[in-house]
N, CA and C atoms as a LAMMPS dump frame, in Angstrom:
ITEM: TIMESTEP
0
ITEM: NUMBER OF ATOMS
429
ITEM: BOX BOUNDS ff ff ff
-5.0000000000000000e+02 5.0000000000000000e+02
-5.0000000000000000e+02 5.0000000000000000e+02
-5.0000000000000000e+02 5.0000000000000000e+02
ITEM: ATOMS id mol type element x y z
1 1 1 N 397.67 363.922 32.09
2 1 2 C 397.911 365.338 32.377
3 1 3 C 397.135 366.148 31.383
4 2 1 N 396.678 367.327 31.789
5 2 2 C 395.896 368.184 30.893
6 2 3 C 396.593 369.583 30.959
7 3 1 N 396.879 370.147 29.818
8 3 2 C 397.472 371.499 29.695
9 3 3 C 396.352 372.36 29.201
10 4 1 N 396.109 373.463 29.987
11 4 2 C 394.995 374.362 29.653
12 4 3 C 395.548 375.651 29.059
13 5 1 N 395.121 376.092 27.952
14 5 2 C 395.489 377.342 27.337
15 5 3 C 394.706 378.517 28.086
16 6 1 N 395.367 379.422 28.796
17 6 2 C 394.778 380.506 29.504
18 6 3 C 394.84 381.753 28.769
19 7 1 N 395.783 381.896 27.792
20 7 2 C 395.896 383.179 27.083
21 7 3 C 396.605 382.818 25.797
22 8 1 N 396.063 383.211 24.651
23 8 2 C 396.624 382.976 23.369
24 8 3 C 396.044 383.885 22.32
25 9 1 N 396.785 384.14 21.335
26 9 2 C 396.331 385.004 20.208
27 9 3 C 395.416 384.339 19.074
28 10 1 N 395.673 382.991 18.942
29 10 2 C 394.975 382.404 17.851
30 10 3 C 394.162 381.144 18.221
31 11 1 N 394.341 380.625 19.411
32 11 2 C 393.7 379.462 19.855
33 11 3 C 392.703 379.87 20.951
34 12 1 N 391.589 379.247 21.041
35 12 2 C 390.589 379.506 21.967
36 12 3 C 391.032 379.343 23.388
37 13 1 N 390.923 380.424 24.257
38 13 2 C 391.288 380.293 25.622
39 13 3 C 390.421 379.21 26.352
40 14 1 N 391.013 378.454 27.118
41 14 2 C 390.269 377.357 27.806
42 14 3 C 390.496 375.978 27.125
43 15 1 N 391.122 375.985 25.945
44 15 2 C 391.363 374.748 25.189
45 15 3 C 392.218 373.872 25.983
46 16 1 N 391.872 372.602 26.066
47 16 2 C 392.573 371.538 26.808
48 16 3 C 393.395 370.665 25.88
49 17 1 N 394.579 370.522 26.224
50 17 2 C 395.566 369.568 25.474
51 17 3 C 395.769 368.421 26.413
52 18 1 N 395.352 367.224 25.944
53 18 2 C 395.452 365.995 26.721
54 18 3 C 396.818 365.293 26.45
55 19 1 N 397.594 365.164 27.488
56 19 2 C 398.93 364.54 27.349
57 19 3 C 398.995 363.361 28.239
58 20 1 N 399.507 362.245 27.682
59 20 2 C 399.713 360.982 28.387
60 20 3 C 401.242 360.625 28.29
61 21 1 N 401.732 359.565 28.972
62 21 2 C 403.105 359.2 28.934
63 21 3 C 403.585 358.961 27.464
64 22 1 N 402.71 358.651 26.559
65 22 2 C 403.132 358.38 25.173
66 22 3 C 403.351 359.66 24.404
67 23 1 N 402.622 360.752 24.834
68 23 2 C 402.675 361.905 24.038
69 23 3 C 401.277 362.659 23.979
70 24 1 N 401.184 363.639 23.069
71 24 2 C 400.041 364.467 23.003
72 24 3 C 398.922 363.664 22.191
73 25 1 N 397.683 363.621 22.752
74 25 2 C 396.585 362.931 22.118
75 25 3 C 396.307 363.978 20.881
76 26 1 N 395.94 363.323 19.778
77 26 2 C 395.7 364.116 18.551
78 26 3 C 396.953 364.895 18.117
79 27 1 N 398.127 364.311 18.229
80 27 2 C 399.389 364.91 17.803
81 27 3 C 399.45 365.044 16.336
82 28 1 N 400.068 366.135 15.83
83 28 2 C 400.262 366.265 14.366
84 28 3 C 401.514 365.494 13.948
85 29 1 N 402.398 365.046 14.926
86 29 2 C 403.585 364.34 14.632
87 29 3 C 403.296 362.853 14.593
88 30 1 N 402.28 362.353 15.313
89 30 2 C 401.85 360.953 15.355
90 30 3 C 402.873 360.026 16.006
91 31 1 N 403.776 360.578 16.797
92 31 2 C 404.743 359.702 17.548
93 31 3 C 404.365 359.434 18.838
94 32 1 N 404.695 358.271 19.384
95 32 2 C 404.345 357.943 20.795
96 32 3 C 405.62 357.614 21.59
97 33 1 N 406.486 358.669 21.658
98 33 2 C 407.783 358.543 22.273
99 33 3 C 407.967 359.288 23.541
100 34 1 N 406.841 359.751 24.085
101 34 2 C 406.876 360.427 25.39
102 34 3 C 407.322 361.94 25.275
103 35 1 N 407.587 362.469 24.078
104 35 2 C 408.013 363.808 23.931
105 35 3 C 406.946 364.591 23.052
106 36 1 N 406.622 365.757 23.565
107 36 2 C 405.664 366.617 22.85
108 36 3 C 406.338 367.887 22.383
109 37 1 N 406.472 368.136 21.137
110 37 2 C 407.159 369.315 20.573
111 37 3 C 406.143 370.351 20.256
112 38 1 N 406.359 371.588 20.69
113 38 2 C 405.532 372.71 20.324
114 38 3 C 406.405 373.717 19.593
115 39 1 N 405.8 374.141 18.443
116 39 2 C 406.56 375.115 17.644
117 39 3 C 405.814 375.785 16.503
118 40 1 N 406.422 376.475 15.691
119 40 2 C 405.896 377.18 14.567
120 40 3 C 405.653 376.176 13.391
121 41 1 N 404.563 376.298 12.744
122 41 2 C 404.325 375.42 11.562
123 41 3 C 405.404 375.744 10.506
124 42 1 N 406.129 374.744 10.096
125 42 2 C 407.241 374.978 9.178
126 42 3 C 407.5 373.665 8.345
127 43 1 N 408.388 373.876 7.408
128 43 2 C 408.692 372.618 6.47
129 43 3 C 409.829 371.812 7.088
130 44 1 N 410.61 372.333 8.032
131 44 2 C 411.729 371.624 8.585
132 44 3 C 411.375 370.633 9.674
133 45 1 N 410.527 371.058 10.583
134 45 2 C 410.257 370.198 11.687
135 45 3 C 408.673 369.796 11.677
136 46 1 N 408.484 368.667 12.134
137 46 2 C 407.08 368.273 12.363
138 46 3 C 406.926 368.299 13.911
139 47 1 N 406.031 369.16 14.384
140 47 2 C 405.777 369.226 15.776
141 47 3 C 404.485 368.545 16.14
142 48 1 N 404.239 368.276 17.446
143 48 2 C 403.051 367.706 17.915
144 48 3 C 401.956 368.667 17.951
145 49 1 N 402.35 369.977 18.281
146 49 2 C 401.361 371.025 18.382
147 49 3 C 402.007 372.224 17.622
148 50 1 N 401.377 372.73 16.588
149 50 2 C 401.884 373.875 15.73
150 50 3 C 401.144 375.151 16.02
151 51 1 N 401.955 376.167 16.178
152 51 2 C 401.414 377.538 16.195
153 51 3 C 401.401 377.992 14.748
154 52 1 N 400.569 378.982 14.367
155 52 2 C 400.59 379.438 12.972
156 52 3 C 401.959 380.035 12.604
157 53 1 N 402.337 379.94 11.364
158 53 2 C 403.629 380.369 10.849
159 53 3 C 403.895 381.86 11.219
160 54 1 N 402.899 382.716 11.322
161 54 2 C 403.138 384.074 11.578
162 54 3 C 403.297 384.42 13.058
163 55 1 N 403.097 383.447 13.912
164 55 2 C 403.26 383.607 15.381
165 55 3 C 404.819 383.823 15.717
166 56 1 N 405.136 384.561 16.664
167 56 2 C 406.48 384.864 17.126
168 56 3 C 407.034 383.827 18.05
169 57 1 N 407.127 382.545 17.549
170 57 2 C 407.692 381.379 18.189
171 57 3 C 408.702 380.784 17.298
172 58 1 N 409.559 379.907 17.869
173 58 2 C 410.534 379.248 17.097
174 58 3 C 409.996 378.012 16.379
175 59 1 N 410.687 377.47 15.409
176 59 2 C 410.334 376.275 14.78
177 59 3 C 410.108 375.182 15.744
178 60 1 N 410.91 375.112 16.632
179 60 2 C 410.677 374.139 17.802
180 60 3 C 410.864 375.008 19.051
181 61 1 N 409.895 375.462 19.708
182 61 2 C 409.98 376.35 20.823
183 61 3 C 410.263 375.683 22.093
184 62 1 N 409.541 374.62 22.421
185 62 2 C 409.728 373.936 23.734
186 62 3 C 409.204 372.541 23.569
187 63 1 N 409.599 371.695 24.572
188 63 2 C 409.051 370.327 24.618
189 63 3 C 408.549 370.029 26.037
190 64 1 N 407.681 369.106 26.069
191 64 2 C 407.312 368.463 27.371
192 64 3 C 407.591 366.94 27.258
193 65 1 N 408.345 366.435 28.13
194 65 2 C 408.796 365.085 27.973
195 65 3 C 408.494 364.308 29.28
196 66 1 N 408.071 363.015 29.057
197 66 2 C 407.691 362.29 30.218
198 66 3 C 408.944 361.5 30.688
199 67 1 N 409.212 361.589 31.982
200 67 2 C 410.419 360.903 32.486
201 67 3 C 409.819 359.617 33.231
202 68 1 N 410.1 358.515 32.598
203 68 2 C 409.562 357.215 32.991
204 68 3 C 410.142 356.753 34.329
205 69 1 N 411.456 357.065 34.583
206 69 2 C 411.907 356.673 35.87
207 69 3 C 411.401 357.364 37.104
208 70 1 N 411.182 358.711 36.846
209 70 2 C 410.743 359.597 37.996
210 70 3 C 409.17 359.673 37.921
211 71 1 N 408.494 359.159 36.928
212 71 2 C 407.084 359.293 36.738
213 71 3 C 406.564 360.706 36.833
214 72 1 N 407.207 361.493 35.897
215 72 2 C 406.814 362.988 35.944
216 72 3 C 407.01 363.486 34.596
217 73 1 N 406.452 364.705 34.352
218 73 2 C 406.651 365.474 33.098
219 73 3 C 407.585 366.593 33.323
220 74 1 N 408.455 366.833 32.312
221 74 2 C 409.342 367.931 32.39
222 74 3 C 409.296 368.839 31.188
223 75 1 N 409.244 370.113 31.436
224 75 2 C 409.247 371.028 30.293
225 75 3 C 410.606 371.634 30.101
226 76 1 N 410.969 371.798 28.782
227 76 2 C 412.338 372.319 28.401
228 76 3 C 412.232 373.349 27.231
229 77 1 N 412.808 374.535 27.505
230 77 2 C 412.89 375.453 26.418
231 77 3 C 413.862 375.079 25.349
232 78 1 N 413.575 375.139 24.157
233 78 2 C 414.397 374.861 22.987
234 78 3 C 414.916 375.967 22.11
235 79 1 N 414.205 377.137 22.333
236 79 2 C 414.469 378.265 21.436
237 79 3 C 414.077 379.575 22.136
238 80 1 N 414.833 380.617 21.999
239 80 2 C 414.414 381.961 22.397
240 80 3 C 414.7 382.3 23.834
241 81 1 N 413.89 383.222 24.451
242 81 2 C 414.182 383.821 25.685
243 81 3 C 413.761 382.978 26.882
244 82 1 N 413.051 381.847 26.674
245 82 2 C 412.575 381.08 27.762
246 82 3 C 411.171 380.479 27.74
247 83 1 N 410.969 379.69 28.689
248 83 2 C 409.606 379.069 28.78
249 83 3 C 409.077 379.543 30.121
250 84 1 N 407.882 380.205 30.086
251 84 2 C 407.348 380.791 31.273
252 84 3 C 406.009 380.172 31.623
253 85 1 N 405.686 380.062 32.844
254 85 2 C 404.389 379.594 33.276
255 85 3 C 403.644 380.466 34.344
256 86 1 N 402.467 380.297 34.426
257 86 2 C 401.655 381.102 35.407
258 86 3 C 401.814 380.512 36.833
259 87 1 N 402.173 381.368 37.767
260 87 2 C 402.384 380.905 39.141
261 87 3 C 401.069 381.202 39.902
262 88 1 N 400.469 380.102 40.309
263 88 2 C 399.177 380.305 41.012
264 88 3 C 399.229 379.942 42.567
265 89 1 N 400.389 379.564 42.911
266 89 2 C 400.587 379.2 44.385
267 89 3 C 402.067 379.563 44.726
268 90 1 N 402.417 379.413 46.064
269 90 2 C 403.723 379.751 46.542
270 90 3 C 404.854 378.969 45.738
271 91 1 N 405.974 379.598 45.469
272 91 2 C 406.969 379.033 44.713
273 91 3 C 408.321 379.274 45.424
274 92 1 N 409.107 378.21 45.653
275 92 2 C 410.382 378.415 46.238
276 92 3 C 411.369 379.108 45.265
277 93 1 N 411.907 380.218 45.593
278 93 2 C 412.835 380.877 44.754
279 93 3 C 414.118 380.081 44.67
280 94 1 N 414.673 380.047 43.419
281 94 2 C 415.909 379.339 43.153
282 94 3 C 416.859 380.326 42.455
283 95 1 N 418.074 380.078 42.687
284 95 2 C 419.089 380.914 41.941
285 95 3 C 418.933 380.881 40.398
286 96 1 N 418.939 382.014 39.742
287 96 2 C 418.812 382.231 38.265
288 96 3 C 417.404 381.938 37.843
289 97 1 N 416.323 381.989 38.731
290 97 2 C 415.031 381.853 38.311
291 97 3 C 414.612 383.167 37.498
292 98 1 N 413.667 382.987 36.568
293 98 2 C 413.225 384.136 35.785
294 98 3 C 411.78 384.296 35.859
295 99 1 N 411.351 385.599 35.895
296 99 2 C 409.975 385.927 35.959
297 99 3 C 409.595 386.845 34.868
298 100 1 N 408.444 386.659 34.296
299 100 2 C 408.02 387.557 33.162
300 100 3 C 406.686 388.018 33.454
301 101 1 N 406.374 389.281 33.309
302 101 2 C 405.083 389.819 33.546
303 101 3 C 404.917 391.178 32.705
304 102 1 N 403.703 391.589 32.534
305 102 2 C 403.319 392.884 32.044
306 102 3 C 403.247 392.991 30.605
307 103 1 N 402.73 394.123 30.11
308 103 2 C 402.635 394.402 28.663
309 103 3 C 403.043 395.847 28.51
310 104 1 N 404.102 396.161 27.812
311 104 2 C 405.029 395.263 27.246
312 104 3 C 405.754 394.341 28.331
313 105 1 N 406.327 393.217 27.889
314 105 2 C 406.866 392.307 29.005
315 105 3 C 408.139 392.738 29.602
316 106 1 N 408.214 392.434 30.901
317 106 2 C 409.409 392.694 31.67
318 106 3 C 409.988 391.372 32.132
319 107 1 N 411.275 391.065 32.08
320 107 2 C 411.739 389.776 32.534
321 107 3 C 412.731 390.106 33.646
322 108 1 N 412.585 389.43 34.837
323 108 2 C 413.492 389.774 35.969
324 108 3 C 414.118 388.397 36.33
325 109 1 N 415.463 388.528 36.569
326 109 2 C 416.235 387.353 37.127
327 109 3 C 416.433 387.441 38.617
328 110 1 N 416.507 386.348 39.246
329 110 2 C 416.643 386.195 40.721
330 110 3 C 418.038 385.751 41.026
331 111 1 N 418.77 386.354 41.822
332 111 2 C 420.054 385.957 42.358
333 111 3 C 420.062 385.687 43.818
334 112 1 N 420.388 384.478 44.292
335 112 2 C 420.486 384.295 45.698
336 112 3 C 421.942 384.334 46.097
337 113 1 N 422.387 385.275 46.824
338 113 2 C 423.855 385.328 47.175
339 113 3 C 424.27 384.028 47.827
340 114 1 N 425.529 383.602 47.548
341 114 2 C 426.009 382.36 48.122
342 114 3 C 427.519 382.533 48.524
343 115 1 N 427.897 381.67 49.414
344 115 2 C 429.328 381.6 49.774
345 115 3 C 429.813 380.159 49.58
346 116 1 N 431.067 379.987 49.305
347 116 2 C 431.634 378.698 49.064
348 116 3 C 432.088 378.168 50.406
349 117 1 N 431.722 377.003 50.691
350 117 2 C 432.333 376.245 51.86
351 117 3 C 433.551 375.53 51.417
352 118 1 N 434.761 376.013 51.799
353 118 2 C 436.07 375.537 51.257
354 118 3 C 436.351 374.072 51.632
355 119 1 N 435.761 373.638 52.796
356 119 2 C 435.963 372.24 53.232
357 119 3 C 435.27 371.262 52.358
358 120 1 N 434.039 371.547 52.007
359 120 2 C 433.268 370.663 51.214
360 120 3 C 433.187 371.094 49.718
361 121 1 N 433.78 372.239 49.338
362 121 2 C 433.805 372.817 47.964
363 121 3 C 432.254 372.866 47.492
364 122 1 N 431.354 373.231 48.308
365 122 2 C 429.938 373.359 47.906
366 122 3 C 429.434 374.728 48.205
367 123 1 N 428.417 375.106 47.511
368 123 2 C 427.793 376.469 47.714
369 123 3 C 426.69 376.412 48.866
370 124 1 N 426.742 377.42 49.673
371 124 2 C 425.769 377.577 50.619
372 124 3 C 425.011 378.855 50.32
373 125 1 N 423.647 378.766 50.123
374 125 2 C 422.917 379.946 49.728
375 125 3 C 422.57 380.679 50.967
376 126 1 N 422.795 382.067 50.947
377 126 2 C 422.421 382.915 52.034
378 126 3 C 421.137 383.605 51.662
379 127 1 N 420.038 383.265 52.45
380 127 2 C 418.726 383.751 52.076
381 127 3 C 418.403 385.103 52.658
382 128 1 N 419.358 385.841 53.23
383 128 2 C 419.09 387.11 53.762
384 128 3 C 419.064 388.245 52.715
385 129 1 N 419.727 387.989 51.554
386 129 2 C 419.656 388.937 50.439
387 129 3 C 419.304 388.298 49.224
388 130 1 N 418.317 388.865 48.558
389 130 2 C 417.845 388.392 47.251
390 130 3 C 417.946 389.484 46.306
391 131 1 N 418.629 389.316 45.081
392 131 2 C 418.779 390.295 44.175
393 131 3 C 417.805 390.062 42.957
394 132 1 N 417.009 391.026 42.597
395 132 2 C 416.148 390.981 41.427
396 132 3 C 416.753 391.941 40.388
397 133 1 N 416.913 391.494 39.211
398 133 2 C 417.528 392.345 38.138
399 133 3 C 416.694 392.242 36.873
400 134 1 N 416.29 393.483 36.38
401 134 2 C 415.527 393.55 35.133
402 134 3 C 416.478 393.203 34.042
403 135 1 N 416.208 392.143 33.26
404 135 2 C 417.024 391.679 32.11
405 135 3 C 416.462 391.998 30.8
406 136 1 N 415.145 392.358 30.831
407 136 2 C 414.477 392.78 29.505
408 136 3 C 413.304 393.655 29.858
409 137 1 N 413.159 394.676 29.282
410 137 2 C 412.018 395.552 29.472
411 137 3 C 412.42 397.03 29.598
412 138 1 N 411.568 397.832 29.988
413 138 2 C 411.683 399.23 30.1
414 138 3 C 412.742 399.687 31.147
415 139 1 N 412.941 398.92 32.213
416 139 2 C 413.893 399.162 33.289
417 139 3 C 415.06 398.31 33.227
418 140 1 N 415.536 397.96 31.998
419 140 2 C 416.596 397.009 31.881
420 140 3 C 417.817 397.391 32.717
421 141 1 N 418.481 396.418 33.345
422 141 2 C 419.739 396.579 34.245
423 141 3 C 419.415 397.138 35.554
424 142 1 N 418.107 397.463 35.972
425 142 2 C 417.885 397.98 37.259
426 142 3 C 417.833 396.814 38.172
427 143 1 N 418.303 397.092 39.473
428 143 2 C 418.279 395.971 40.434
429 143 3 C 417.434 396.473 41.599
């Protein structure tokens, strides 16, 4: 897998990070455990990829982990407001999805109304109403 940097303050746009099931090639952590940690350069954690200490990221911001059973990679936020990615094709909306866009940034949460089926005790999502709520930004709490 290749992770391409499309926008950054300190690293050249277009930089490619090569990831394999063992981890990040040219990792600063030198571990081959299938986990790639991204974070701020610091004395407490050794990350596979370090942002400069002055960057506004956590000591361990997020990880990418290889799932050997499902043969796929999964990203997980470890610190802060979330982990966001660029959407370049259609995406199925899910309850509690977050979108971030703009400068200054605006974060919007998605709520799919649901009703409980009492016989099966499970949720059924009603796709006729979708609620978008600004949770961060100039129009906070607007729906």
